[in-house]
N, C-alpha and C positions, 0 to 999 in steps of 0.2 A: 843644319841647323843645333845648337846645343839641345843636347837631352839632361834623365833627372841625373845622370853622374857628374856632368859638367855645372849642373845649374849648383848642384850639392857642393860641389866644389867652390864656387865662389863665396857661397855663403856661406861656408867655414871659414873661410878668410877673411869675408867682411866682419863680422862679429865681432871679432874681439880687438880691431881696431875701430869700432865706431859706437859699440853700445854704451852707453850714457854720455855720449856728447852731443851738445847743440851743434845744429845747422845755423852759422853766422852769417851766409850768404849762399846764394841760387843763380846761377847763371844760365842762361837759354841761346842757343845758337841763335844766329843770325838766318841761317836756314831755317829752322823750325819756326822761326817768330814767320817770316815770308809764307811756309808752307799755311799756317795756320791763317793767315790773312788771305790766302789766299780758298778757305773752305777747305783744305786737306787736313788730314790729322795726322800727320808724321810724329810717331812719337808718344809726344801728349796728347792723350785722348779725353774729348769731354771738360775741358778746361782751356782758357786762353791761357797763353806764356804768362803774363803779367798774374794773373789769380793762382796758377801754380806755383809763384814763387814766392807770391804772398804768402799763402798758405803754408810749404814747406818754411821759409826764413823765420828763425826762432824756434822752430821745432827739435827735441829731444829726441836720438835713438833709442826706443825702448827697447827691441829685440829686432832681430833679423832673422828669418826662419824659409824654409824650401816650401813650395807644395807643389807635386808634380813639379811643372816645368818653369814656375813662377816663384818670385823672391817677394815675401813678404816682409815690407820696413814698418814693424809697429813704432807710430810716431807720438810724441805727446806733446799738447800747446793747447792747453786751458783743458782739454780731453783731448781721449785718444783716439786716432783715427790710422788709415791704412795708406801704404804708397805702395803699389802693385806693381811688378817689373817683371815685363816677361825678354829674355834678350834677342826674339827676333830669330834674324837668319847669323847676324855678325855682330850684336851687342858685347861689349866687354867694360867692365869695371875695373878702374885701375885707382889704386889708392897712391897718390903720389905729392910731394912736395911742392910740386909745380908742375904743370902740364908739360913741359919742354920734359920733363922727366920718364915719361910714359915712351917705353922703348923703341915701337915702331913709328916712322913718321906716317905710314898710311893709316895708324889710330888717332895720330894726335892730330892730323888733318879731319877727323870726322867726329869730334869730341863735341858732343850738343848738350848734354846738361853736366854741369860744372856744383857741386855743394862744399863748400867752405867749413870745415868742419872745426871746434871751437880748439881743437889742438894744434890749427894753423895748418893742417893738412889737407888735401882737396880727396875728394870722393868722384869722381870724373867718369859718366859712361858715352863711350865713344859707340858707334854704330854706323858701319861704313854702307850697308843698303839700306837704313833708315825703316827694316820691318819691325823692330822694338818696338815696345807697348811703355807706357808709364799711366797709372791711375791712379788719382786720389780717389778715397772711397772712408766715407766716416765706417764702414761697418762690408764686410764678404759680401753679402747678399745685395749691395748697393750693384754689382756686376754681376749677375743672376749666372752666365755658364760657371766662375768660378765651383758654384756649387754641385754641378753636374761633374766633377772632376772622381774619377774611382778613387777608392782607397789607398792610399799609400801602397804598395806593394810589399813590403817589409815588416806592415801592420797586420796582426792577427783580423783576418776576415776579408782580407783581399784577396785569398785562392776562391773562397766560398764567394762573394763577388764575382769575380773573373768567371768561375763555371755556369753559377744561374744564368749570366748573360749570353754567355757562350752557347748556354744551350738552350737560348729562347726563342722561341719562333719567329723573333726581329733579326736573329744572329745566325742559327747556326747553319743556315745556308750560303753564308758566306765565307769566303777565302779567310783560313786561318791570320794570315800576315796581316790582312785588313783589318781583323777584330784585337789582335795585339796591338797595332798600332794606334787601337780609338781611346783617347784620354779617358773616354767613361764608362771603360771597359777594363784597362790596366794603365796605370797612372805613372807619365813620364816615360815610356818609352816607344821611341818614334821607329824611323827607319835603320838607322846604323842597327841598334842592339836587337830587333827584331829579326835583321836579316844574319846575325849569331846566333840568337839562341833558333831560331829554325834551321839553320847550318848545322849547329850543335846535336838538333834532334835528328836529323837526318829528314827533315820534314819538307815537303813542298811546298812553296810559299801559297799557292793556291786552291790547296786542299780544303775544302770545305768543311767547317767545324765538325758538323755531324757526322762524317767519314774518319774523324778521330774518338779513339774510346777517352773514357774520363777517365783513367791511368794515365794514357799517354799526353792527357790536356793538364793534369795534376804535374806530370813531368816538365812539359813544356815551360808553366808556370815555374816550378822551381829554378829550371834553367835560365830564364828570365830577370828571378830575383840576383841568382848567381853571377850573372853577368854584368846585371848593373852595379852589385859588390865591388864585382871584381875594377869594375872599370872607375869607382869613386875612388878605390886605394891605388887605381895607376893613375890618378890626377885627369880622368875624362880624357876623351878623344881628339885631336886636333887633326882636324880632315883640312882645313885652310884659316877661317881666325878666329878658331876659340882661343882663347888666353886667360890665364888665370889675374886677379888683382895686381899681380909683380908682373906681368906679361909672358908667363910661362906655358909653354905648351905644355899639353896632355901626352902620358904615352900609351894609353890603350890601342892607338890605331896600330901598333907596331904587334900589337897580339892578334890584329884580325885574323878569323880562318876564310870570310868569304866575302865580306863588305868591300867593295872595290877591286875586288881581285878578278885576273883576267882567266886563272888560272885558278880550279880545285885543290886546296893544301893538300885535301885526304887522298885524292885519285890521279889529281894531273891533268884530267877535265878540262875542256874549254869551256868557261862559265856562260851563261844564258841571261838575256835580261827581258823582264816582262814586265808590264806597269800593273800595279795594285794599289786601289787607293789614292790614285793620283801619283804614288811618288815610284821612282825605278826598282825593281826587286829583283836582284844577283842571286842564281841559283845554281847550282851542281847538278847537271839534267842526269847522272848519273847517282850520283848521294842520295840525294832529296827527291822520295817518292810519294 
Protein backbone atom coordinates (compact mmCIF):
# COMPACT_ATOMS: atom_id res chain seq x y z
CA UNK A 1 0.00 0.00 0.00
CA UNK A 2 1.40 3.45 -0.84
CA UNK A 3 2.48 5.28 2.28
CA UNK A 4 3.30 8.94 2.90
CA UNK A 5 6.35 9.20 0.57
CA UNK A 6 4.56 7.63 -2.39
CA UNK A 7 1.50 9.84 -1.96
CA UNK A 8 3.71 12.91 -1.52
CA UNK A 9 5.47 12.09 -4.79
CA UNK A 10 2.17 11.81 -6.66
CA UNK A 11 0.91 15.11 -5.22
CA UNK A 12 4.10 16.93 -6.17
CA UNK A 13 3.66 15.76 -9.75
CA UNK A 14 -0.08 16.34 -10.07
CA UNK A 15 0.08 19.86 -8.62
CA UNK A 16 1.93 21.64 -11.47
CA UNK A 17 0.00 19.95 -14.29
CA UNK A 18 -3.46 20.48 -12.83
CA UNK A 19 -3.79 23.61 -10.69
CA UNK A 20 -5.78 26.33 -12.41
CA UNK A 21 -7.22 23.96 -14.98
CA UNK A 22 -10.89 23.13 -15.36
CA UNK A 23 -12.31 19.61 -15.39
CA UNK A 24 -14.12 19.63 -18.76
CA UNK A 25 -15.45 16.08 -18.57
CA UNK A 26 -15.52 13.09 -16.20
CA UNK A 27 -15.77 9.41 -17.12
CA UNK A 28 -16.49 6.51 -14.77
CA UNK A 29 -15.83 2.90 -15.80
CA UNK A 30 -18.62 0.39 -16.34
CA UNK A 31 -17.03 -1.74 -13.61
CA UNK A 32 -17.61 1.00 -11.04
CA UNK A 33 -21.12 1.73 -12.34
CA UNK A 34 -22.07 -1.95 -12.03
CA UNK A 35 -20.59 -2.07 -8.54
CA UNK A 36 -22.71 0.91 -7.50
CA UNK A 37 -25.83 -0.65 -9.02
CA UNK A 38 -25.19 -3.80 -6.98
CA UNK A 39 -25.02 -1.79 -3.77
CA UNK A 40 -21.25 -1.88 -3.42
CA UNK A 41 -18.96 1.08 -2.80
CA UNK A 42 -16.01 0.41 -5.11
CA UNK A 43 -13.79 3.52 -5.25
CA UNK A 44 -16.54 6.18 -5.42
CA UNK A 45 -18.00 6.49 -1.92
CA UNK A 46 -21.37 7.83 -0.79
CA UNK A 47 -22.39 9.25 -4.16
CA UNK A 48 -23.76 7.72 -7.35
CA UNK A 49 -21.61 7.69 -10.48
CA UNK A 50 -23.76 10.24 -12.30
CA UNK A 51 -23.79 12.50 -9.25
CA UNK A 52 -20.00 12.23 -9.04
CA UNK A 53 -19.70 13.20 -12.71
CA UNK A 54 -22.09 16.13 -12.35
CA UNK A 55 -20.35 17.47 -9.25
CA UNK A 56 -16.86 17.45 -10.77
CA UNK A 57 -17.63 18.51 -14.35
CA UNK A 58 -16.89 22.20 -14.81
CA UNK A 59 -14.96 22.51 -11.55
CA UNK A 60 -11.59 24.24 -11.47
CA UNK A 61 -8.68 22.60 -9.64
CA UNK A 62 -7.58 25.17 -7.06
CA UNK A 63 -5.08 23.18 -4.98
CA UNK A 64 -3.68 19.66 -4.61
CA UNK A 65 -2.28 18.68 -1.23
CA UNK A 66 -1.35 15.60 0.77
CA UNK A 67 -2.68 14.84 4.22
CA UNK A 68 -1.20 11.64 5.67
CA UNK A 69 -1.90 9.02 2.96
CA UNK A 70 -4.72 11.01 1.34
CA UNK A 71 -4.73 13.34 -1.65
CA UNK A 72 -6.91 16.44 -1.23
CA UNK A 73 -8.06 18.13 -4.45
CA UNK A 74 -9.60 21.53 -3.65
CA UNK A 75 -12.11 22.24 -6.42
CA UNK A 76 -14.15 25.35 -7.17
CA UNK A 77 -17.55 25.35 -8.84
CA UNK A 78 -19.72 28.17 -7.47
CA UNK A 79 -18.01 27.45 -4.14
CA UNK A 80 -15.03 25.38 -3.01
CA UNK A 81 -15.27 21.69 -2.11
CA UNK A 82 -12.97 18.71 -1.78
CA UNK A 83 -12.29 15.56 -3.75
CA UNK A 84 -10.43 13.33 -1.29
CA UNK A 85 -8.59 10.33 -2.71
CA UNK A 86 -6.91 7.36 -1.03
CA UNK A 87 -4.79 5.20 -3.37
CA UNK A 88 -5.68 1.98 -1.53
CA UNK A 89 -3.47 -1.00 -2.37
CA UNK A 90 -2.86 -0.36 -6.06
CA UNK A 91 -4.25 3.04 -7.04
CA UNK A 92 -2.25 5.21 -9.44
CA UNK A 93 -2.80 8.53 -11.22
CA UNK A 94 -1.54 9.12 -14.76
CA UNK A 95 -1.30 12.41 -16.66
CA UNK A 96 -1.50 11.50 -20.34
CA UNK A 97 -2.77 12.78 -23.70
CA UNK A 98 -4.76 9.57 -24.25
CA UNK A 99 -5.36 6.39 -22.23
CA UNK A 100 -3.20 4.37 -24.60
CA UNK A 101 -0.25 6.46 -23.43
CA UNK A 102 -0.41 4.85 -19.97
CA UNK A 103 2.81 2.78 -20.03
CA UNK A 104 1.68 -0.61 -18.70
CA UNK A 105 -1.24 -2.72 -19.86
CA UNK A 106 -2.20 -3.75 -16.32
CA UNK A 107 -2.89 -0.10 -15.52
CA UNK A 108 -4.59 0.67 -18.84
CA UNK A 109 -7.02 -2.20 -18.27
CA UNK A 110 -8.06 -0.90 -14.86
CA UNK A 111 -8.69 2.80 -15.44
CA UNK A 112 -11.85 3.68 -13.50
CA UNK A 113 -11.95 7.49 -13.32
CA UNK A 114 -10.88 9.86 -16.11
CA UNK A 115 -10.80 13.64 -15.72
CA UNK A 116 -10.44 15.54 -19.00
CA UNK A 117 -8.67 18.80 -18.22
CA UNK A 118 -8.98 22.10 -20.04
CA UNK A 119 -5.52 21.64 -21.59
CA UNK A 120 -6.85 18.57 -23.42
CA UNK A 121 -4.89 16.08 -21.35
CA UNK A 122 -6.31 13.39 -19.09
CA UNK A 123 -5.85 12.81 -15.38
CA UNK A 124 -6.67 9.11 -15.13
CA UNK A 125 -7.06 7.03 -11.97
CA UNK A 126 -6.25 3.34 -12.35
CA UNK A 127 -6.86 0.86 -9.55
CA UNK A 128 -6.13 -2.80 -10.21
CA UNK A 129 -7.59 -4.11 -6.93
CA UNK A 130 -10.23 -1.37 -6.52
CA UNK A 131 -9.44 -0.69 -2.84
CA UNK A 132 -8.90 3.02 -3.54
CA UNK A 133 -11.40 5.66 -2.47
CA UNK A 134 -12.84 8.89 -3.87
CA UNK A 135 -15.02 11.08 -1.67
CA UNK A 136 -16.69 14.34 -2.63
CA UNK A 137 -16.89 16.48 0.52
CA UNK A 138 -18.07 19.99 1.17
CA UNK A 139 -15.48 20.14 3.95
CA UNK A 140 -12.98 17.80 5.60
CA UNK A 141 -15.23 17.17 8.60
CA UNK A 142 -17.89 15.57 6.40
CA UNK A 143 -15.79 12.41 6.67
CA UNK A 144 -14.93 12.39 10.42
CA UNK A 145 -12.01 9.87 10.24
CA UNK A 146 -10.01 12.57 8.44
CA UNK A 147 -10.13 14.73 11.53
CA UNK A 148 -8.55 11.97 13.65
CA UNK A 149 -5.30 11.83 11.68
CA UNK A 150 -2.12 12.63 13.60
CA UNK A 151 -0.17 15.81 12.77
CA UNK A 152 2.13 15.56 9.78
CA UNK A 153 5.40 13.99 11.01
CA UNK A 154 7.45 16.91 9.64
CA UNK A 155 5.38 19.51 11.47
CA UNK A 156 5.92 21.06 14.87
CA UNK A 157 3.94 19.24 17.53
CA UNK A 158 4.08 15.82 15.83
CA UNK A 159 6.72 14.46 18.23
CA UNK A 160 4.83 15.67 21.29
CA UNK A 161 1.63 14.13 19.92
CA UNK A 162 3.40 10.80 19.39
CA UNK A 163 4.92 10.76 22.88
CA UNK A 164 1.67 11.72 24.59
CA UNK A 165 -0.29 8.89 22.96
CA UNK A 166 2.47 6.26 23.10
CA UNK A 167 2.77 6.85 26.84
CA UNK A 168 -0.97 7.02 27.49
CA UNK A 169 -2.82 4.19 29.30
CA UNK A 170 -4.59 3.25 26.07
CA UNK A 171 -1.42 2.57 24.11
CA UNK A 172 1.54 2.12 26.46
CA UNK A 173 1.24 -1.68 26.64
CA UNK A 174 0.77 -2.17 22.91
CA UNK A 175 3.52 -3.32 20.54
CA UNK A 176 5.58 -0.39 19.33
CA UNK A 177 5.10 -1.34 15.69
CA UNK A 178 1.33 -1.33 16.07
CA UNK A 179 1.60 2.13 17.62
CA UNK A 180 3.71 3.71 14.87
CA UNK A 181 1.48 2.21 12.15
CA UNK A 182 -1.57 3.82 13.74
CA UNK A 183 -2.42 6.91 11.70
CA UNK A 184 -3.90 8.63 14.73
CA UNK A 185 -0.48 8.46 16.40
CA UNK A 186 2.00 8.80 13.52
CA UNK A 187 0.68 10.17 10.25
CA UNK A 188 1.50 8.30 7.04
CA UNK A 189 3.80 5.57 8.40
CA UNK A 190 2.69 2.09 7.36
CA UNK A 191 4.22 -1.36 7.41
CA UNK A 192 7.15 -0.60 5.11
CA UNK A 193 8.61 2.40 6.88
CA UNK A 194 7.72 1.14 10.35
CA UNK A 195 9.74 -2.00 9.56
CA UNK A 196 12.69 0.04 8.36
CA UNK A 197 12.64 2.48 11.29
CA UNK A 198 12.54 -0.30 13.86
CA UNK A 199 15.37 -2.13 12.11
CA UNK A 200 17.47 1.03 12.09
CA UNK A 201 16.79 1.42 15.81
CA UNK A 202 17.52 -2.30 16.48
CA UNK A 203 14.17 -2.44 18.23
CA UNK A 204 11.92 -5.51 18.34
CA UNK A 205 8.58 -4.72 16.68
CA UNK A 206 6.60 -6.40 19.48
CA UNK A 207 8.29 -4.54 22.34
CA UNK A 208 5.69 -2.70 24.41
CA UNK A 209 5.91 1.08 24.35
CA UNK A 210 6.12 1.08 28.16
CA UNK A 211 9.40 -0.86 27.90
CA UNK A 212 11.02 1.82 25.73
CA UNK A 213 12.56 4.90 27.34
CA UNK A 214 11.41 8.36 26.34
CA UNK A 215 14.86 9.03 24.86
CA UNK A 216 14.57 5.96 22.65
CA UNK A 217 11.03 6.90 21.65
CA UNK A 218 12.27 10.30 20.53
CA UNK A 219 15.08 8.66 18.56
CA UNK A 220 12.55 6.28 16.97
CA UNK A 221 10.32 9.14 15.89
CA UNK A 222 13.31 10.97 14.44
CA UNK A 223 14.25 7.79 12.58
CA UNK A 224 10.74 7.53 11.10
CA UNK A 225 10.90 11.13 9.91
CA UNK A 226 14.34 10.62 8.38
CA UNK A 227 13.28 7.47 6.52
CA UNK A 228 10.10 9.10 5.21
CA UNK A 229 12.13 12.06 3.96
CA UNK A 230 14.72 9.81 2.36
CA UNK A 231 11.99 7.88 0.57
CA UNK A 232 10.38 11.08 -0.74
CA UNK A 233 13.76 12.04 -2.22
CA UNK A 234 14.09 8.53 -3.74
CA UNK A 235 10.68 8.74 -5.42
CA UNK A 236 9.04 6.37 -2.96
CA UNK A 237 9.07 2.57 -2.90
CA UNK A 238 7.75 0.34 -5.66
CA UNK A 239 7.05 -3.11 -4.23
CA UNK A 240 4.58 -4.11 -6.94
CA UNK A 241 2.06 -1.56 -8.23
CA UNK A 242 3.19 1.90 -7.15
CA UNK A 243 3.90 4.26 -10.08
CA UNK A 244 4.15 8.01 -10.37
CA UNK A 245 1.96 9.96 -12.83
CA UNK A 246 4.46 9.28 -15.62
CA UNK A 247 4.44 5.53 -14.99
CA UNK A 248 7.87 5.53 -13.32
CA UNK A 249 8.75 3.34 -10.32
CA UNK A 250 10.33 4.59 -7.10
CA UNK A 251 13.79 3.44 -5.97
CA UNK A 252 13.59 3.43 -2.16
CA UNK A 253 13.08 -0.35 -2.18
CA UNK A 254 16.71 -0.67 -3.27
CA UNK A 255 17.77 0.87 0.05
CA UNK A 256 15.74 -1.35 2.38
CA UNK A 257 17.61 -3.01 5.19
CA UNK A 258 14.80 -5.26 6.44
CA UNK A 259 11.45 -5.01 4.64
CA UNK A 260 10.98 -8.05 2.43
CA UNK A 261 14.39 -9.45 3.33
CA UNK A 262 15.22 -13.10 4.06
CA UNK A 263 18.50 -12.26 5.77
CA UNK A 264 19.52 -9.39 8.01
CA UNK A 265 21.61 -6.82 6.15
CA UNK A 266 23.69 -6.25 9.30
CA UNK A 267 24.49 -9.72 10.63
CA UNK A 268 23.27 -12.18 8.00
CA UNK A 269 20.83 -13.93 10.39
CA UNK A 270 17.72 -15.38 8.79
CA UNK A 271 14.85 -12.99 9.42
CA UNK A 272 11.64 -13.95 11.18
CA UNK A 273 8.06 -12.88 10.58
CA UNK A 274 5.24 -12.38 13.04
CA UNK A 275 1.85 -10.69 12.74
CA UNK A 276 1.32 -7.34 14.47
CA UNK A 277 -1.75 -5.20 13.97
CA UNK A 278 -2.90 -7.52 11.21
CA UNK A 279 0.28 -7.03 9.18
CA UNK A 280 3.27 -9.33 8.62
CA UNK A 281 6.25 -7.92 10.50
CA UNK A 282 9.75 -8.92 9.40
CA UNK A 283 12.59 -8.50 11.88
CA UNK A 284 16.04 -9.78 12.82
CA UNK A 285 15.95 -11.97 15.95
CA UNK A 286 19.62 -11.19 16.60
CA UNK A 287 19.79 -7.43 16.07
CA UNK A 288 16.31 -6.37 17.17
CA UNK A 289 15.63 -6.80 20.87
